[in-house]
N, C-alpha and C positions, 0 to 999 in steps of 0.2 A: 486654575487653570495649569494643564502641564505646560512644563517649557518645550519650547519650539524646537529647540536643539534634540531634545530626545521622544518631542512623540512623532510616531508614525506618518511616514506621509503617506498620502491617498493615490495612489498613482494605479490602484488596478482598475481594468474597464472589461465589458465583456469580453470584448476580442483577447484579452490578454489571457481573461481567466478560460476560456475555450484551448486555448493553447497551453496553459499550466493543466487544464481535467485532460487534453489529450498526453502529454507528457506521464501522467496517471495512468490514463489508459495504456500508453504502453508499458509502464513497470506492472499491470496486472496482468497483462498479456504475459509478459517475461515471467511474473510468476506463477501463472495457468500451466506454462511450459515446463518450469523446472520441479513443480510439485507433481507433476503427470510422471516426469522422469525419476526424479529421487523418488516416489512411492514405490518406483516397481524395480530398483535399482540397489538400495539399500540392502546390504547383506548383514546377516548374524541375527542371533535371536536378542539383543540389546536392544534392536533397531526394529522391531518386529510392529509395538505397538506404533510408535512414529510414523510407519512407513502407514499404517492405515488410514492413521491422524493426519497425513501428508494429500492422502487421495481426496479425505474430505475437506480439505483445506483446496485443494484444486476445483473442487465445485462452488465454493463458496467466493475464489478469486472470479470465476466466471460471473457470478449472479454482479460480481461487484463490475466487472467490466460492463455488463449489460447496462449496469444502472449507468455508468460514468457516459457512456455513449448516448443514451437518452439523454442526459443533460448537456452534453454538447450539441447535440442535434437540436435542445429547447433554446439554446442560446443562439443558435444560426449558422454551427460548427457544422464542419465533416469529423466524424471520429476517425482518430489512426489507426491504423492496420498493421502496425509496425511493433514489434514489440522490442524492449531494451535488451542487450545481449544477456545470455544463460549461462551462467559459469557452470561446469560440470569437474568433476575429481572421479580420481578411482578410489577416494576414501570416503566413507559416511560421513564420519566427523566434519570433515570439511565441507562436503555437500549442507549440512546442518548449519555450519556456522555461515555459508554463503546466503540461505535464507534469512539466520535471524539478521544479517545485517541489511539485508532487502526490505523488512519488516520494519527495522528503526529507521529507514530512510523515509518509506512510506507511512510510515506514523506520524514523523517531522509534516511532512508534504501536506499530510490530512488535517492535521493542524491546521496549518497555516492556510489552506483552503478554505477552514471553516470562517476562519476570519475573514479573508476576502470574500468569501457571500456572501457574509452577514453586511462586509462592507456595502457590497450590490444591493443590497436589501433583496435579495435572493436566498431567501429563509429558507426554502423549501428544498433545494439542493443542501446548503446548510446542514441540515436535519438528517437529510440521506446520507451525509458523507460524514456525520455524526456516526449512526448504523454501523457504516462499513469500518471506521474507525475502532468499535467497539468489537471489530470480528476480528480486524489487527492486532489487534493489542492481543486478542486472545492467542491469537499466533503465534507471537513474539514470546509468551508464557509458554505454548507448549513447545515450542524447537529450544527457549533457554531450560527449560524442567527436562530433555532428550539430553541436553548437551551436559546437565548437572550443573547447572550456571545461574547466579541470577539476572532474572532480565533487563539488559541495560536500557537506560533511560534514553529514550532519543530526543530528548530533549522538550523546551518549552516551544510554543509557534510564538513566533516572531512578529 
């Protein structure tokens, strides 16, 4: 039996999950805006392939937003309409680093969300988020590759 001091507390409710999914939805809106803008303003031959890839990421993020809005509605909530703030820069590398950090945070959040869904026996929502998570990890790898760095470790779900 796990030690009570180290065992995770079971504090997730459907209402709390709706709130957390709405935060995720706002982050997806942020990603859509960032990818649309960045895909069009990245300049330089070294960034042309990643610019095309970012345009694809934008459409994938839209699909994620639609899925999250559906889950929020199913759980009895109202989907958020406000994106998280989008950072911009005149420097292509800065924009890619902003995206990399956002993807890292998104992955960590979705890893938590899967556990929370499972805790509430919302296994279908958890499976949907697992599919989103796979695409987010692909985005992280593409951004790290474009920057010439190893993909950062988003951490394990707590």
